[in-house]
N, C-alpha and C positions, 0 to 999 in steps of 0.2 A: 504494500500500500504506500503509495507515494504521498508525501505530505506536501500540500500546496499552501503557500502563504499568499494571500491576496492583499490588496490595499486596506481592506476593512480590518484584517488581523493586525497589520502594522499600526493602524490608527488606534486600535484597542490596546495594543501593547504600550504605545506611547502614552495613552490616557492613563493606563495603570501605573506606569512609572511617574507620571506627573502627579497622580493622586497620592502615591507613596511619599514623594517629595513634599507635597503640601501638608500631609499629615505630620511628617517629621518637623517641618517649620512651625506648625501649630503647637506641637508638643514643646519645642524649645522656647517658643514665645511665651507659652503659659508658665514655664519654669521661671523665665526672667520676670514675668509679671508677678508671680507669686513671691519671688525674692524682693521685688520692689514694694509690694504690699506689706510684707513683714518688716522691711526697713522703715516704711512710713509708720507702721504701728509702734515700733520701738521709739522713733522720734516723737510721736504724739505722746507716748507714755512719759518720756523724759521731759517734754514740755509741760505736761500736767504736773509732774513731780516738782519741777522748777517753780511753777505758778503756786503750788501749795506751800512750798518752802518760803516763797516771797510773801504769801499771805500771812504765814505764821510770823515771819520776821517783822512785818508791818505791825503786828500786835504785840511784839516783844520789846521789853526794856532790857538794856545792857548796862549794868552798873560796874563801876571800877573805883579804885582808890589810888591815890598817889600823894607823896609829900611835895609841897611847894615851899620854896625858900623866899622869905620876905626880908630884905635887908641882910645884915651880916649874921645875925644869930636868931632870927625869928622864923619859925616854921609853922605850917598849917597842914593838917591832914585833909585832903580834899576828896569827897565822895561825889561822883558824877554819874550822869546817865547819858550814854551816847547812843542808846537805842532809839527806835522809832515811836515807841509808846510810852505812856506815863507809868512809872513804877508806883505802886501803892503799898502802904504798910511796910515801909523800908525799916529793917532792923540791922543792927551792927553788933558783932560779937568778936572777941579776941581769944581764939582757942588756946594760944600759947602765952596768955597774959598780956597785960597792957601797962607799960610804965611810961607811956608817952602822952596820952590824952587823959585828962582828968575825968573821973567817973561822973562828976557833976556836969561837965561839958557834954558828955555822951547822953546822960539821962535827960538833960534839958532839950536836946534836939532829936533824940530817937526814942521810940519809933516815930518815924517821919510819915505823916499822912500820905503825902504824894511827892514825887520827884519827877517833874516834867522833863520832856526831851531837851537835852542840852543844858539842863539846870544842874547846879552843884550845891553842895553844903560844905562849909569849911569848919574844921574843929581845930582849936588852938592846941599846938603840940609843944610840950615842954622837953626840949632836947638838951641833954647834958653829956658829959664824957662817957658815962657808963651806959648810955642808952644803946640798946641793940640796934644795929644798922638795918635790920630787916624785920618787919612786923607782919604777922599773919592776921588777916581780917576776913571774917566770914560775913558776907552780905546776903540777906534774905529779903525777898520781896514778892509781891503779887503783880501780875499784869493781865492784859486781855488774853494772852496766849495760855498761861498756866496760873494756877492758884498758889503754887509754891515753887519759887526759883531760888537757887542758892549758888553762890560763887565765892571761891576763895581768892583773895587778892593778896599780893606780896609787895607792898610799897617799901622802897628802900630809901635811906637817907644818903 
């Protein structure tokens, strides 16, 4: 039996090859599109996470403490808020003892009802030769982000 190939068979074979090529292109395109969708999902999740962190940061106060020198021998302990929100019910403690700021100075000013953004409070510091050069201060406060915030600060002379 002789096999004869006519024009219709050639056209059908070419159509079959073209169909296989188109299927292969579609599969590879779908893989690329799937990876792009996954990449876009990861970027969207990162963007949402960044937005949430920004929202929390906008509601957070950030307190700190440092010594400032006034003149040749006068010092102040400055407690400040560099956060975006108001700190409420600000309290100060000295875990390793306090020989710099008088107890009456602390009790007169703390607990502080509120410490606005970029606002500060200064406490008179009595510095002498036996004063430790590094003081440990625990600051606790409330803000719109959390009801209990705590930070250890290490101001040095």
